[in-house]
N, C-alpha and C positions, 0 to 999 in steps of 0.2 A: 947345080944346085950349090947356093952357098951353106957354109956348116951351120949357119944358124935356121936355115930353111931346113936342112935335112934333120936337125934336132928337133924342130917344130914338128915335122912329118912322123918321125920314129915316136914320139910323144902321143901323138895322135891314135896311131896305131896301137900302141900299148894300151891306152884308155879304153879303144873300142874292144880290143880282146878282154880286158878285165870286166867292162859291161857284159859281154856275151858269157863270160864264164859265170857273172851273178845271175844269170838266167838258165843256168844249166846248158849253157852252149846255144840255146835257142829263144829268139826274141819272143815277146807277147803281142800278137794282134789284137788290141782292146776292142777293135771295131767288129770283130766277129760275133756272132750270138753265143749266148750262153751254151756250153756244151759241158756235160757232165765227166767225158773223159775226152779232153782236148789232145792229149798224147799219154804214151805210158812206155816203160821200159822195163825189162827183168833181166837178172844176172843171177848166176850160180855162185853162191860164196863157200866157205867151208863150214859155216853154220846151218846153210838151208839155200832157199831161194828169196831173193830181194826183188820185191814188186816196186814199181812206181808208176803214180798216176797223178796228173794234173788234171784239175776241174777249173773252167772259168765260170764264175757265179756272178748273177745279177744280185749281188748282196755286197755290203761291206765287210771287211776282214773282222771287223770287231763283232759284229752279227753273227759270223759263221763260228769264230772263237767262242762266243757265249753259246751258241748252240751246242757244240763240241763238250763243252765244259758242264753241260746239264746232265752229267751222266746218267744220275739215278732216274732220270726220267726217259732214258733210251727206249725201254718198252713201247710208249708213247708215239715215238716217231720213227723208228729205226727198225724195219722188217727183220724178223728172224730172230730178234732179242724178246725173249720171253720173259725175264724177269731181272731186276737189279737190286742188290741189297747193300746199302752203304754199310761199310763196316768201320771205317775210320776218315777222318778229315784234319787236314791243316789248312793253312793260308793259300797254299799253292799246290794241294793234293787231294786225291781222293783214291780210297781203296774199296773197292767194290767185289761182291761176289755176282757174277754175270751167267745167266743161264741163256744159251742161244742155240738154234739150231744151224748146223754145217754139215754138209753132204748128207742132209734128210736125218742127220743124228743129232739128238739132245746131248748138248755137252755143258759142262760147268766149270768155271775158272775163276780164280782170285786174281785180279788185274788191281795193279796200281796206275793211277793217271796222274801225270805232272802238268802243271800249266804255268807258262811264263808270260807276263804281259809286255815286257820289253827286252828283245822283240815279240811280238805275238808267237806262241809256239805251244804246241799239245804233244807230249809223250804218253805212251803207254808201254807196262812190261808186264807180262804173265809170271805171276808168283808161283801159283799151283794150278794144275789142270789135268783133268781126266781124259783130254783128247791130243792137245798140242800146244806147245809153249811159242807163242808168237809176239814178237815185239814191234813197235812201229812209231812214228811221229807224224805231225800235220805242221807246216809251215806255210806262211801266208804272204802274198805280194800285192799289194793294193794298186789299183789302177791310178794313173796320173790325177784324177779327178776325185779319187777316193770312193768312188760309188759302185766299183766291182773289185772282184777279187780272185787272184789266181792262187788256188789251194794245192799245196804240193804234198801227197801222202807218199810215205815210204814204209814200206812192210816187209819184215824179214819172217818169213814163213817157214817154219820149222815142222815140217811133215811128221805125223805120228808113225809109229813104227810098229811092226809085228803084224800077226795074222790079222786080216780083215780091214788092215789100214788103207785107207784110198790111195791112189797112185799120184804122184806129184803133179802130173798133168791135170788131174780132175780136181785137185784142191787150188790149182793155180785158176782154172777156169771159173771155178766156183768162188776165189777170192774176188775176181774181176765183177762177177755178176753181183755179188754182195757188196761189194764197194760202191756199185752204180746205184744200187737202192738205197745203201746207207746216206750216201752224199745228197741223194734227191730228198730224203728225208731231213738231214740236217738244213738244207736250203729252206723247205717249208717251216721248220722249227725255227729257224733264223728269221724269216719273216714274221712270223706270229710273236718271237720276242721283241721285235722291233716295233710292231703296231701296238702292243702292250705297253711300252715304254712312252709311246707318243700319244696314245689315248688317255 
């Protein structure tokens, strides 16, 4: 093989690796049906347990982003969220007091949400809580035709300590169940928001 041919082959290999890295090491099969959890990962860190979920949704990334940004209306479409009180707002953030049920327990937390539109990204951070301090983010990858979205949710779970605190495995299992219900609610909200805009 000539030096030029070797160089071109090396370049193609590097590009392939970079593209794979951009998808978390795994490509997206856009032909598969909508799946609320198409893959998942977990890892223990110094701060807690990092959980990651990928959802393949039949909605545009902008629609999903808009639904997630509709924080003050979460009780209307996300199971387990009982109330949300908007405490402060800027052009790209909302701070809310949220009451929800976790492990059959009513909890209250003050949470700051931050929204980026270029690229689309949603982050949240727990400021105060009577149960656990959890942080997370949503990133979005559109399908080539722009009609579907791969939503990547990263969640840093910091389990509550002390007597009566649930086990890490119980909280992990509950988080998975809660995420599945939440992303299903977000998908429905995305569809209703899109219908409202087109109507």
